[in-house]
mmJSON file of the N, C-alpha and C atoms, coordinates in Angstrom:
{"data_MODEL":{"atom_site":{
"group_PDB":["ATOM","ATOM","ATOM","ATOM","ATOM","ATOM","ATOM","ATOM","ATOM","ATOM","ATOM","ATOM","ATOM","ATOM","ATOM","ATOM","ATOM","ATOM","ATOM","ATOM","ATOM","ATOM","ATOM","ATOM","ATOM","ATOM","ATOM","ATOM","ATOM","ATOM","ATOM","ATOM","ATOM","ATOM","ATOM","ATOM","ATOM","ATOM","ATOM","ATOM","ATOM","ATOM","ATOM","ATOM","ATOM","ATOM","ATOM","ATOM","ATOM","ATOM","ATOM","ATOM","ATOM","ATOM","ATOM","ATOM","ATOM","ATOM","ATOM","ATOM","ATOM","ATOM","ATOM","ATOM","ATOM","ATOM","ATOM","ATOM","ATOM","ATOM","ATOM","ATOM","ATOM","ATOM","ATOM","ATOM","ATOM","ATOM","ATOM","ATOM","ATOM","ATOM","ATOM","ATOM","ATOM","ATOM","ATOM","ATOM","ATOM","ATOM","ATOM","ATOM","ATOM","ATOM","ATOM","ATOM","ATOM","ATOM","ATOM","ATOM","ATOM","ATOM","ATOM","ATOM","ATOM","ATOM","ATOM","ATOM","ATOM","ATOM","ATOM","ATOM","ATOM","ATOM","ATOM","ATOM","ATOM","ATOM","ATOM","ATOM","ATOM","ATOM","ATOM","ATOM","ATOM","ATOM","ATOM","ATOM","ATOM","ATOM","ATOM","ATOM","ATOM","ATOM","ATOM","ATOM","ATOM","ATOM","ATOM","ATOM","ATOM","ATOM","ATOM","ATOM","ATOM","ATOM","ATOM","ATOM","ATOM","ATOM","ATOM","ATOM","ATOM","ATOM","ATOM","ATOM","ATOM","ATOM","ATOM","ATOM","ATOM","ATOM","ATOM","ATOM","ATOM","ATOM","ATOM","ATOM","ATOM","ATOM","ATOM","ATOM","ATOM","ATOM","ATOM","ATOM","ATOM","ATOM","ATOM","ATOM","ATOM","ATOM","ATOM","ATOM","ATOM","ATOM","ATOM","ATOM","ATOM","ATOM","ATOM","ATOM","ATOM","ATOM","ATOM","ATOM","ATOM","ATOM","ATOM","ATOM","ATOM","ATOM","ATOM","ATOM","ATOM","ATOM","ATOM","ATOM","ATOM","ATOM","ATOM","ATOM","ATOM","ATOM","ATOM","ATOM","ATOM","ATOM","ATOM","ATOM","ATOM","ATOM","ATOM","ATOM","ATOM","ATOM","ATOM","ATOM","ATOM","ATOM","ATOM"],
"id":[1,2,3,4,5,6,7,8,9,10,11,12,13,14,15,16,17,18,19,20,21,22,23,24,25,26,27,28,29,30,31,32,33,34,35,36,37,38,39,40,41,42,43,44,45,46,47,48,49,50,51,52,53,54,55,56,57,58,59,60,61,62,63,64,65,66,67,68,69,70,71,72,73,74,75,76,77,78,79,80,81,82,83,84,85,86,87,88,89,90,91,92,93,94,95,96,97,98,99,100,101,102,103,104,105,106,107,108,109,110,111,112,113,114,115,116,117,118,119,120,121,122,123,124,125,126,127,128,129,130,131,132,133,134,135,136,137,138,139,140,141,142,143,144,145,146,147,148,149,150,151,152,153,154,155,156,157,158,159,160,161,162,163,164,165,166,167,168,169,170,171,172,173,174,175,176,177,178,179,180,181,182,183,184,185,186,187,188,189,190,191,192,193,194,195,196,197,198,199,200,201,202,203,204,205,206,207,208,209,210,211,212,213,214,215,216,217,218,219,220,221,222,223,224,225,226,227,228,229,230,231],
"type_symbol":["N","C","C","N","C","C","N","C","C","N","C","C","N","C","C","N","C","C","N","C","C","N","C","C","N","C","C","N","C","C","N","C","C","N","C","C","N","C","C","N","C","C","N","C","C","N","C","C","N","C","C","N","C","C","N","C","C","N","C","C","N","C","C","N","C","C","N","C","C","N","C","C","N","C","C","N","C","C","N","C","C","N","C","C","N","C","C","N","C","C","N","C","C","N","C","C","N","C","C","N","C","C","N","C","C","N","C","C","N","C","C","N","C","C","N","C","C","N","C","C","N","C","C","N","C","C","N","C","C","N","C","C","N","C","C","N","C","C","N","C","C","N","C","C","N","C","C","N","C","C","N","C","C","N","C","C","N","C","C","N","C","C","N","C","C","N","C","C","N","C","C","N","C","C","N","C","C","N","C","C","N","C","C","N","C","C","N","C","C","N","C","C","N","C","C","N","C","C","N","C","C","N","C","C","N","C","C","N","C","C","N","C","C","N","C","C","N","C","C","N","C","C","N","C","C","N","C","C","N","C","C"],
"label_atom_id":["N","CA","C","N","CA","C","N","CA","C","N","CA","C","N","CA","C","N","CA","C","N","CA","C","N","CA","C","N","CA","C","N","CA","C","N","CA","C","N","CA","C","N","CA","C","N","CA","C","N","CA","C","N","CA","C","N","CA","C","N","CA","C","N","CA","C","N","CA","C","N","CA","C","N","CA","C","N","CA","C","N","CA","C","N","CA","C","N","CA","C","N","CA","C","N","CA","C","N","CA","C","N","CA","C","N","CA","C","N","CA","C","N","CA","C","N","CA","C","N","CA","C","N","CA","C","N","CA","C","N","CA","C","N","CA","C","N","CA","C","N","CA","C","N","CA","C","N","CA","C","N","CA","C","N","CA","C","N","CA","C","N","CA","C","N","CA","C","N","CA","C","N","CA","C","N","CA","C","N","CA","C","N","CA","C","N","CA","C","N","CA","C","N","CA","C","N","CA","C","N","CA","C","N","CA","C","N","CA","C","N","CA","C","N","CA","C","N","CA","C","N","CA","C","N","CA","C","N","CA","C","N","CA","C","N","CA","C","N","CA","C","N","CA","C","N","CA","C","N","CA","C","N","CA","C","N","CA","C","N","CA","C","N","CA","C","N","CA","C"],
"label_alt_id":[null,null,null,null,null,null,null,null,null,null,null,null,null,null,null,null,null,null,null,null,null,null,null,null,null,null,null,null,null,null,null,null,null,null,null,null,null,null,null,null,null,null,null,null,null,null,null,null,null,null,null,null,null,null,null,null,null,null,null,null,null,null,null,null,null,null,null,null,null,null,null,null,null,null,null,null,null,null,null,null,null,null,null,null,null,null,null,null,null,null,null,null,null,null,null,null,null,null,null,null,null,null,null,null,null,null,null,null,null,null,null,null,null,null,null,null,null,null,null,null,null,null,null,null,null,null,null,null,null,null,null,null,null,null,null,null,null,null,null,null,null,null,null,null,null,null,null,null,null,null,null,null,null,null,null,null,null,null,null,null,null,null,null,null,null,null,null,null,null,null,null,null,null,null,null,null,null,null,null,null,null,null,null,null,null,null,null,null,null,null,null,null,null,null,null,null,null,null,null,null,null,null,null,null,null,null,null,null,null,null,null,null,null,null,null,null,null,null,null,null,null,null,null,null,null,null,null,null,null,null,null],
"label_comp_id":["MET","MET","MET","VAL","VAL","VAL","ARG","ARG","ARG","ALA","ALA","ALA","VAL","VAL","VAL","SER","SER","SER","LEU","LEU","LEU","GLU","GLU","GLU","PRO","PRO","PRO","THR","THR","THR","LEU","LEU","LEU","VAL","VAL","VAL","ARG","ARG","ARG","THR","THR","THR","TRP","TRP","TRP","ALA","ALA","ALA","ALA","ALA","ALA","GLY","GLY","GLY","ALA","ALA","ALA","ALA","ALA","ALA","PRO","PRO","PRO","LEU","LEU","LEU","ASP","ASP","ASP","PRO","PRO","PRO","GLU","GLU","GLU","TYR","TYR","TYR","GLU","GLU","GLU","TRP","TRP","TRP","HIS","HIS","HIS","LYS","LYS","LYS","ALA","ALA","ALA","ALA","ALA","ALA","LYS","LYS","LYS","LEU","LEU","LEU","TRP","TRP","TRP","GLN","GLN","GLN","THR","THR","THR","PRO","PRO","PRO","GLY","GLY","GLY","VAL","VAL","VAL","GLY","GLY","GLY","GLU","GLU","GLU","GLN","GLN","GLN","VAL","VAL","VAL","MET","MET","MET","GLU","GLU","GLU","LYS","LYS","LYS","LEU","LEU","LEU","THR","THR","THR","PRO","PRO","PRO","GLU","GLU","GLU","VAL","VAL","VAL","LEU","LEU","LEU","ALA","ALA","ALA","SER","SER","SER","ALA","ALA","ALA","LEU","LEU","LEU","VAL","VAL","VAL","ALA","ALA","ALA","ALA","ALA","ALA","GLY","GLY","GLY","VAL","VAL","VAL","PRO","PRO","PRO","GLN","GLN","GLN","ALA","ALA","ALA","ASP","ASP","ASP","ALA","ALA","ALA","THR","THR","THR","THR","THR","THR","ALA","ALA","ALA","GLY","GLY","GLY","SER","SER","SER","ILE","ILE","ILE","SER","SER","SER","THR","THR","THR","PRO","PRO","PRO","ARG","ARG","ARG"],
"label_asym_id":["A","A","A","A","A","A","A","A","A","A","A","A","A","A","A","A","A","A","A","A","A","A","A","A","A","A","A","A","A","A","A","A","A","A","A","A","A","A","A","A","A","A","A","A","A","A","A","A","A","A","A","A","A","A","A","A","A","A","A","A","A","A","A","A","A","A","A","A","A","A","A","A","A","A","A","A","A","A","A","A","A","A","A","A","A","A","A","A","A","A","A","A","A","A","A","A","A","A","A","A","A","A","A","A","A","A","A","A","A","A","A","A","A","A","A","A","A","A","A","A","A","A","A","A","A","A","A","A","A","A","A","A","A","A","A","A","A","A","A","A","A","A","A","A","A","A","A","A","A","A","A","A","A","A","A","A","A","A","A","A","A","A","A","A","A","A","A","A","A","A","A","A","A","A","A","A","A","A","A","A","A","A","A","A","A","A","A","A","A","A","A","A","A","A","A","A","A","A","A","A","A","A","A","A","A","A","A","A","A","A","A","A","A","A","A","A","A","A","A","A","A","A","A","A","A","A","A","A","A","A","A"],
"label_entity_id":["1","1","1","1","1","1","1","1","1","1","1","1","1","1","1","1","1","1","1","1","1","1","1","1","1","1","1","1","1","1","1","1","1","1","1","1","1","1","1","1","1","1","1","1","1","1","1","1","1","1","1","1","1","1","1","1","1","1","1","1","1","1","1","1","1","1","1","1","1","1","1","1","1","1","1","1","1","1","1","1","1","1","1","1","1","1","1","1","1","1","1","1","1","1","1","1","1","1","1","1","1","1","1","1","1","1","1","1","1","1","1","1","1","1","1","1","1","1","1","1","1","1","1","1","1","1","1","1","1","1","1","1","1","1","1","1","1","1","1","1","1","1","1","1","1","1","1","1","1","1","1","1","1","1","1","1","1","1","1","1","1","1","1","1","1","1","1","1","1","1","1","1","1","1","1","1","1","1","1","1","1","1","1","1","1","1","1","1","1","1","1","1","1","1","1","1","1","1","1","1","1","1","1","1","1","1","1","1","1","1","1","1","1","1","1","1","1","1","1","1","1","1","1","1","1","1","1","1","1","1","1"],
"label_seq_id":[1,1,1,2,2,2,3,3,3,4,4,4,5,5,5,6,6,6,7,7,7,8,8,8,9,9,9,10,10,10,11,11,11,12,12,12,13,13,13,14,14,14,15,15,15,16,16,16,17,17,17,18,18,18,19,19,19,20,20,20,21,21,21,22,22,22,23,23,23,24,24,24,25,25,25,26,26,26,27,27,27,28,28,28,29,29,29,30,30,30,31,31,31,32,32,32,33,33,33,34,34,34,35,35,35,36,36,36,37,37,37,38,38,38,39,39,39,40,40,40,41,41,41,42,42,42,43,43,43,44,44,44,45,45,45,46,46,46,47,47,47,48,48,48,49,49,49,50,50,50,51,51,51,52,52,52,53,53,53,54,54,54,55,55,55,56,56,56,57,57,57,58,58,58,59,59,59,60,60,60,61,61,61,62,62,62,63,63,63,64,64,64,65,65,65,66,66,66,67,67,67,68,68,68,69,69,69,70,70,70,71,71,71,72,72,72,73,73,73,74,74,74,75,75,75,76,76,76,77,77,77],
"pdbx_PDB_ins_code":[null,null,null,null,null,null,null,null,null,null,null,null,null,null,null,null,null,null,null,null,null,null,null,null,null,null,null,null,null,null,null,null,null,null,null,null,null,null,null,null,null,null,null,null,null,null,null,null,null,null,null,null,null,null,null,null,null,null,null,null,null,null,null,null,null,null,null,null,null,null,null,null,null,null,null,null,null,null,null,null,null,null,null,null,null,null,null,null,null,null,null,null,null,null,null,null,null,null,null,null,null,null,null,null,null,null,null,null,null,null,null,null,null,null,null,null,null,null,null,null,null,null,null,null,null,null,null,null,null,null,null,null,null,null,null,null,null,null,null,null,null,null,null,null,null,null,null,null,null,null,null,null,null,null,null,null,null,null,null,null,null,null,null,null,null,null,null,null,null,null,null,null,null,null,null,null,null,null,null,null,null,null,null,null,null,null,null,null,null,null,null,null,null,null,null,null,null,null,null,null,null,null,null,null,null,null,null,null,null,null,null,null,null,null,null,null,null,null,null,null,null,null,null,null,null,null,null,null,null,null,null],
"Cartn_x":[0.761,0.304,0.445,1.915,2.715,3.441,3.953,4.37,3.194,1.635,0.953,0.491,0.527,0.232,1.212,2.762,3.966,3.911,3.15,3.038,1.952,0.982,-0.346,-1.285,-0.551,-1.052,-2.071,-2.744,-3.757,-5.307,-4.823,-6.314,-6.515,-5.767,-5.959,-6.26,-7.322,-7.329,-6.853,-7.049,-6.247,-4.806,-4.35,-3.434,-2.838,-2.601,-2.338,-1.706,-0.607,0.393,0.807,0.896,1.528,2.924,3.815,4.78,5.955,7.182,7.846,8.424,8.875,9.751,10.649,10.899,12.689,13.936,13.497,15.075,15.567,17.267,17.364,17.951,18.222,18.174,17.289,16.055,14.944,14.829,14.776,14.622,12.542,12.755,11.282,10.826,9.545,9.073,9.353,9.61,9.426,8.964,7.136,6.579,6.567,7.153,7.279,8.235,9.112,10.975,10.232,9.099,8.809,8.14,6.961,6.704,7.33,7.842,9.36,10.097,10.373,11.193,10.494,10.904,10.898,10.278,8.835,8.391,8.243,8.819,8.389,7.252,7.388,6.33,4.615,4.594,3.605,3.115,4.418,3.992,3.285,3.686,2.874,1.822,1.44,0.2,-0.807,-0.604,-1.145,-1.883,-0.748,-1.022,-1.962,-2.072,-2.517,-4.363,-5.049,-6.452,-6.922,-8.646,-8.459,-8.515,-8.457,-8.233,-6.69,-6.036,-4.466,-4.124,-4.635,-4.55,-5.166,-6.527,-7.372,-6.564,-5.692,-5.12,-3.992,-2.845,-2.025,-2.268,-3.017,-3.565,-4.027,-4.799,-4.95,-3.833,-2.573,-1.411,-0.48,-1.182,-0.434,-1.183,-2.413,-2.892,-4.438,-4.579,-6.101,-7.074,-8.417,-9.482,-9.948,-10.165,-10.545,-11.974,-12.927,-13.818,-13.472,-12.201,-11.931,-10.774,-10.069,-9.558,-10.225,-11.211,-11.868,-12.945,-13.244,-13.408,-12.575,-11.217,-10.369,-9.832,-9.26,-9.247,-10.244,-11.391,-12.429,-12.446,-12.004,-12.301,-11.116,-9.701,-8.336,-7.274,-8.045,-7.768,-8.689,-7.352,-8.413,-8.787,-10.15,-9.905,-10.942],
"Cartn_y":[-1.386,0.014,1.308,1.321,2.274,2.595,1.955,1.934,2.547,1.943,2.538,4.205,4.237,6.114,6.417,6.215,7.351,7.088,6.341,6.346,7.076,7.108,7.77,8.788,9.615,10.207,10.385,11.231,11.75,11.026,9.234,8.504,8.246,8.862,8.25,9.85,9.903,10.82,11.36,9.962,10.007,9.253,9.091,7.592,7.802,6.314,6.265,5.159,5.129,4.068,3.687,2.565,2.06,1.542,1.846,1.377,2.377,1.866,2.517,3.551,4.575,5.715,4.842,5.368,5.009,5.032,6.51,7.257,6.775,5.84,4.883,5.425,6.831,7.96,8.597,7.749,8.335,8.229,9.093,8.693,8.365,7.249,7.065,7.807,8.042,9.378,7.834,8.007,7.125,6.184,6.636,5.427,4.432,4.938,3.792,2.903,3.809,2.615,1.681,2.387,1.576,0.358,0.465,-0.875,-1.376,-1.059,-2.191,-2.967,-2.143,-3.094,-4.818,-5.598,-6.882,-7.462,-7.093,-7.823,-5.994,-5.573,-4.287,-3.427,-3.472,-3.369,-3.862,-5.313,-6.006,-5.502,-5.002,-4.484,-2.716,-2.171,-1.068,-0.952,-2.255,-2.484,-2.437,-3.458,-4.352,-3.28,-1.933,-0.643,0.549,0.229,1.454,1.152,1.525,2.106,2.688,2.855,4.08,5.566,5.224,6.333,6.626,5.818,6.202,6.711,6.389,6.772,8.25,8.631,9.599,10.423,10.257,11.174,11.498,10.757,10.941,12.036,11.812,12.741,13.479,13.938,15.658,16.158,15.736,15.779,16.603,16.148,16.591,17.251,17.631,18.846,18.645,17.355,17.226,17.214,18.14,18.322,17.217,17.151,16.52,15.717,15.975,15.054,14.595,14.773,14.33,12.991,13.413,12.273,11.009,11.297,10.721,9.469,10.14,9.565,8.217,8.94,8.08,7.216,7.201,5.907,4.95,5.376,4.592,3.412,4.439,3.533,2.885,3.579,2.995,1.653,1.402,0.358,-0.812,-1.85,-3.098,-3.743,-4.294,-5.002,-5.92],
"Cartn_z":[0.323,0.078,0.276,0.842,0.738,-0.631,-1.363,-2.839,-3.422,-3.534,-4.183,-3.668,-2.74,-2.281,-2.91,-2.85,-3.102,-4.629,-5.511,-6.915,-7.087,-6.644,-6.872,-5.589,-5.456,-3.861,-3.975,-5.452,-5.699,-5.381,-5.868,-5.381,-4.085,-3.311,-1.6,-1.038,-0.097,0.645,1.744,2.775,3.639,4.009,4.507,4.887,6.514,7.32,8.359,8.482,8.808,9.388,10.657,11.388,12.453,12.353,11.532,11.329,12.03,12.259,12.968,12.256,12.906,11.518,10.769,9.888,9.582,9.64,10.384,10.509,11.613,11.283,12.841,13.505,13.807,14.513,15.078,15.054,16.091,17.363,17.884,19.135,19.911,20.638,21.002,22.594,21.946,23.717,24.963,25.966,27.236,27.326,26.912,27.046,26.087,25.073,23.728,24.105,24.483,25.55,26.218,27.436,28.087,27.439,26.619,26.229,25.564,24.735,23.829,24.63,25.891,27.314,27.31,27.089,27.602,28.788,29.711,30.99,31.44,31.124,31.67,30.812,29.727,28.727,29.429,29.633,30.296,31.863,32.395,33.337,33.288,32.42,32.127,32.018,30.927,30.427,31.849,32.668,33.863,34.294,34.76,36.154,34.731,33.522,32.655,32.519,33.537,34.047,33.358,32.937,32.681,33.393,34.268,35.107,35.248,35.27,35.042,33.956,32.911,31.647,31.014,31.79,32.033,33.1,33.976,34.787,33.304,33.456,32.445,31.445,30.534,29.898,30.079,31.071,31.572,31.797,32.663,33.167,32.068,30.646,29.483,28.86,29.457,28.705,27.932,28.089,27.351,28.555,27.891,28.939,29.28,30.783,31.148,30.87,30.163,29.268,28.426,27.73,27.186,26.819,27.999,28.855,29.474,30.005,30.646,29.454,27.735,27.407,26.69,26.498,25.817,26.563,28.265,29.248,28.719,28.636,28.709,28.022,26.654,25.062,24.975,25.729,24.843,26.203,26.566,27.43,27.765,27.235,27.537,28.383,29.267,30.249,30.109],
"occupancy":[1.0,1.0,1.0,1.0,1.0,1.0,1.0,1.0,1.0,1.0,1.0,1.0,1.0,1.0,1.0,1.0,1.0,1.0,1.0,1.0,1.0,1.0,1.0,1.0,1.0,1.0,1.0,1.0,1.0,1.0,1.0,1.0,1.0,1.0,1.0,1.0,1.0,1.0,1.0,1.0,1.0,1.0,1.0,1.0,1.0,1.0,1.0,1.0,1.0,1.0,1.0,1.0,1.0,1.0,1.0,1.0,1.0,1.0,1.0,1.0,1.0,1.0,1.0,1.0,1.0,1.0,1.0,1.0,1.0,1.0,1.0,1.0,1.0,1.0,1.0,1.0,1.0,1.0,1.0,1.0,1.0,1.0,1.0,1.0,1.0,1.0,1.0,1.0,1.0,1.0,1.0,1.0,1.0,1.0,1.0,1.0,1.0,1.0,1.0,1.0,1.0,1.0,1.0,1.0,1.0,1.0,1.0,1.0,1.0,1.0,1.0,1.0,1.0,1.0,1.0,1.0,1.0,1.0,1.0,1.0,1.0,1.0,1.0,1.0,1.0,1.0,1.0,1.0,1.0,1.0,1.0,1.0,1.0,1.0,1.0,1.0,1.0,1.0,1.0,1.0,1.0,1.0,1.0,1.0,1.0,1.0,1.0,1.0,1.0,1.0,1.0,1.0,1.0,1.0,1.0,1.0,1.0,1.0,1.0,1.0,1.0,1.0,1.0,1.0,1.0,1.0,1.0,1.0,1.0,1.0,1.0,1.0,1.0,1.0,1.0,1.0,1.0,1.0,1.0,1.0,1.0,1.0,1.0,1.0,1.0,1.0,1.0,1.0,1.0,1.0,1.0,1.0,1.0,1.0,1.0,1.0,1.0,1.0,1.0,1.0,1.0,1.0,1.0,1.0,1.0,1.0,1.0,1.0,1.0,1.0,1.0,1.0,1.0,1.0,1.0,1.0,1.0,1.0,1.0,1.0,1.0,1.0,1.0,1.0,1.0,1.0,1.0,1.0,1.0,1.0,1.0],
"B_iso_or_equiv":[0.0,0.0,0.0,0.0,0.0,0.0,0.0,0.0,0.0,0.0,0.0,0.0,0.0,0.0,0.0,0.0,0.0,0.0,0.0,0.0,0.0,0.0,0.0,0.0,0.0,0.0,0.0,0.0,0.0,0.0,0.0,0.0,0.0,0.0,0.0,0.0,0.0,0.0,0.0,0.0,0.0,0.0,0.0,0.0,0.0,0.0,0.0,0.0,0.0,0.0,0.0,0.0,0.0,0.0,0.0,0.0,0.0,0.0,0.0,0.0,0.0,0.0,0.0,0.0,0.0,0.0,0.0,0.0,0.0,0.0,0.0,0.0,0.0,0.0,0.0,0.0,0.0,0.0,0.0,0.0,0.0,0.0,0.0,0.0,0.0,0.0,0.0,0.0,0.0,0.0,0.0,0.0,0.0,0.0,0.0,0.0,0.0,0.0,0.0,0.0,0.0,0.0,0.0,0.0,0.0,0.0,0.0,0.0,0.0,0.0,0.0,0.0,0.0,0.0,0.0,0.0,0.0,0.0,0.0,0.0,0.0,0.0,0.0,0.0,0.0,0.0,0.0,0.0,0.0,0.0,0.0,0.0,0.0,0.0,0.0,0.0,0.0,0.0,0.0,0.0,0.0,0.0,0.0,0.0,0.0,0.0,0.0,0.0,0.0,0.0,0.0,0.0,0.0,0.0,0.0,0.0,0.0,0.0,0.0,0.0,0.0,0.0,0.0,0.0,0.0,0.0,0.0,0.0,0.0,0.0,0.0,0.0,0.0,0.0,0.0,0.0,0.0,0.0,0.0,0.0,0.0,0.0,0.0,0.0,0.0,0.0,0.0,0.0,0.0,0.0,0.0,0.0,0.0,0.0,0.0,0.0,0.0,0.0,0.0,0.0,0.0,0.0,0.0,0.0,0.0,0.0,0.0,0.0,0.0,0.0,0.0,0.0,0.0,0.0,0.0,0.0,0.0,0.0,0.0,0.0,0.0,0.0,0.0,0.0,0.0,0.0,0.0,0.0,0.0,0.0,0.0],
"pdbx_formal_charge":[null,null,null,null,null,null,null,null,null,null,null,null,null,null,null,null,null,null,null,null,null,null,null,null,null,null,null,null,null,null,null,null,null,null,null,null,null,null,null,null,null,null,null,null,null,null,null,null,null,null,null,null,null,null,null,null,null,null,null,null,null,null,null,null,null,null,null,null,null,null,null,null,null,null,null,null,null,null,null,null,null,null,null,null,null,null,null,null,null,null,null,null,null,null,null,null,null,null,null,null,null,null,null,null,null,null,null,null,null,null,null,null,null,null,null,null,null,null,null,null,null,null,null,null,null,null,null,null,null,null,null,null,null,null,null,null,null,null,null,null,null,null,null,null,null,null,null,null,null,null,null,null,null,null,null,null,null,null,null,null,null,null,null,null,null,null,null,null,null,null,null,null,null,null,null,null,null,null,null,null,null,null,null,null,null,null,null,null,null,null,null,null,null,null,null,null,null,null,null,null,null,null,null,null,null,null,null,null,null,null,null,null,null,null,null,null,null,null,null,null,null,null,null,null,null,null,null,null,null,null,null],
"auth_seq_id":[1,1,1,2,2,2,3,3,3,4,4,4,5,5,5,6,6,6,7,7,7,8,8,8,9,9,9,10,10,10,11,11,11,12,12,12,13,13,13,14,14,14,15,15,15,16,16,16,17,17,17,18,18,18,19,19,19,20,20,20,21,21,21,22,22,22,23,23,23,24,24,24,25,25,25,26,26,26,27,27,27,28,28,28,29,29,29,30,30,30,31,31,31,32,32,32,33,33,33,34,34,34,35,35,35,36,36,36,37,37,37,38,38,38,39,39,39,40,40,40,41,41,41,42,42,42,43,43,43,44,44,44,45,45,45,46,46,46,47,47,47,48,48,48,49,49,49,50,50,50,51,51,51,52,52,52,53,53,53,54,54,54,55,55,55,56,56,56,57,57,57,58,58,58,59,59,59,60,60,60,61,61,61,62,62,62,63,63,63,64,64,64,65,65,65,66,66,66,67,67,67,68,68,68,69,69,69,70,70,70,71,71,71,72,72,72,73,73,73,74,74,74,75,75,75,76,76,76,77,77,77],
"auth_comp_id":["MET","MET","MET","VAL","VAL","VAL","ARG","ARG","ARG","ALA","ALA","ALA","VAL","VAL","VAL","SER","SER","SER","LEU","LEU","LEU","GLU","GLU","GLU","PRO","PRO","PRO","THR","THR","THR","LEU","LEU","LEU","VAL","VAL","VAL","ARG","ARG","ARG","THR","THR","THR","TRP","TRP","TRP","ALA","ALA","ALA","ALA","ALA","ALA","GLY","GLY","GLY","ALA","ALA","ALA","ALA","ALA","ALA","PRO","PRO","PRO","LEU","LEU","LEU","ASP","ASP","ASP","PRO","PRO","PRO","GLU","GLU","GLU","TYR","TYR","TYR","GLU","GLU","GLU","TRP","TRP","TRP","HIS","HIS","HIS","LYS","LYS","LYS","ALA","ALA","ALA","ALA","ALA","ALA","LYS","LYS","LYS","LEU","LEU","LEU","TRP","TRP","TRP","GLN","GLN","GLN","THR","THR","THR","PRO","PRO","PRO","GLY","GLY","GLY","VAL","VAL","VAL","GLY","GLY","GLY","GLU","GLU","GLU","GLN","GLN","GLN","VAL","VAL","VAL","MET","MET","MET","GLU","GLU","GLU","LYS","LYS","LYS","LEU","LEU","LEU","THR","THR","THR","PRO","PRO","PRO","GLU","GLU","GLU","VAL","VAL","VAL","LEU","LEU","LEU","ALA","ALA","ALA","SER","SER","SER","ALA","ALA","ALA","LEU","LEU","LEU","VAL","VAL","VAL","ALA","ALA","ALA","ALA","ALA","ALA","GLY","GLY","GLY","VAL","VAL","VAL","PRO","PRO","PRO","GLN","GLN","GLN","ALA","ALA","ALA","ASP","ASP","ASP","ALA","ALA","ALA","THR","THR","THR","THR","THR","THR","ALA","ALA","ALA","GLY","GLY","GLY","SER","SER","SER","ILE","ILE","ILE","SER","SER","SER","THR","THR","THR","PRO","PRO","PRO","ARG","ARG","ARG"],
"auth_asym_id":["A","A","A","A","A","A","A","A","A","A","A","A","A","A","A","A","A","A","A","A","A","A","A","A","A","A","A","A","A","A","A","A","A","A","A","A","A","A","A","A","A","A","A","A","A","A","A","A","A","A","A","A","A","A","A","A","A","A","A","A","A","A","A","A","A","A","A","A","A","A","A","A","A","A","A","A","A","A","A","A","A","A","A","A","A","A","A","A","A","A","A","A","A","A","A","A","A","A","A","A","A","A","A","A","A","A","A","A","A","A","A","A","A","A","A","A","A","A","A","A","A","A","A","A","A","A","A","A","A","A","A","A","A","A","A","A","A","A","A","A","A","A","A","A","A","A","A","A","A","A","A","A","A","A","A","A","A","A","A","A","A","A","A","A","A","A","A","A","A","A","A","A","A","A","A","A","A","A","A","A","A","A","A","A","A","A","A","A","A","A","A","A","A","A","A","A","A","A","A","A","A","A","A","A","A","A","A","A","A","A","A","A","A","A","A","A","A","A","A","A","A","A","A","A","A","A","A","A","A","A","A"],
"auth_atom_id":["N","CA","C","N","CA","C","N","CA","C","N","CA","C","N","CA","C","N","CA","C","N","CA","C","N","CA","C","N","CA","C","N","CA","C","N","CA","C","N","CA","C","N","CA","C","N","CA","C","N","CA","C","N","CA","C","N","CA","C","N","CA","C","N","CA","C","N","CA","C","N","CA","C","N","CA","C","N","CA","C","N","CA","C","N","CA","C","N","CA","C","N","CA","C","N","CA","C","N","CA","C","N","CA","C","N","CA","C","N","CA","C","N","CA","C","N","CA","C","N","CA","C","N","CA","C","N","CA","C","N","CA","C","N","CA","C","N","CA","C","N","CA","C","N","CA","C","N","CA","C","N","CA","C","N","CA","C","N","CA","C","N","CA","C","N","CA","C","N","CA","C","N","CA","C","N","CA","C","N","CA","C","N","CA","C","N","CA","C","N","CA","C","N","CA","C","N","CA","C","N","CA","C","N","CA","C","N","CA","C","N","CA","C","N","CA","C","N","CA","C","N","CA","C","N","CA","C","N","CA","C","N","CA","C","N","CA","C","N","CA","C","N","CA","C","N","CA","C","N","CA","C","N","CA","C","N","CA","C","N","CA","C","N","CA","C","N","CA","C"],
"pdbx_PDB_model_num":[1,1,1,1,1,1,1,1,1,1,1,1,1,1,1,1,1,1,1,1,1,1,1,1,1,1,1,1,1,1,1,1,1,1,1,1,1,1,1,1,1,1,1,1,1,1,1,1,1,1,1,1,1,1,1,1,1,1,1,1,1,1,1,1,1,1,1,1,1,1,1,1,1,1,1,1,1,1,1,1,1,1,1,1,1,1,1,1,1,1,1,1,1,1,1,1,1,1,1,1,1,1,1,1,1,1,1,1,1,1,1,1,1,1,1,1,1,1,1,1,1,1,1,1,1,1,1,1,1,1,1,1,1,1,1,1,1,1,1,1,1,1,1,1,1,1,1,1,1,1,1,1,1,1,1,1,1,1,1,1,1,1,1,1,1,1,1,1,1,1,1,1,1,1,1,1,1,1,1,1,1,1,1,1,1,1,1,1,1,1,1,1,1,1,1,1,1,1,1,1,1,1,1,1,1,1,1,1,1,1,1,1,1,1,1,1,1,1,1,1,1,1,1,1,1,1,1,1,1,1,1]
}}}
């Protein structure tokens, strides 16, 4: 799909990819580094309740109502 988008970008209205950055010098953010660490990532996700996620989002500047919604739909239980 990436090739198709690169060859004919006018045929694609939106594009989202979940792949890692291609730059070998890319510096992952702190949470991503934790998630990628064997054992630690599992511990982080175990503690990531909807309330914990919402609190972290509020601390990052997300409005309370939006953070609560994101917490309730983003954490598997």
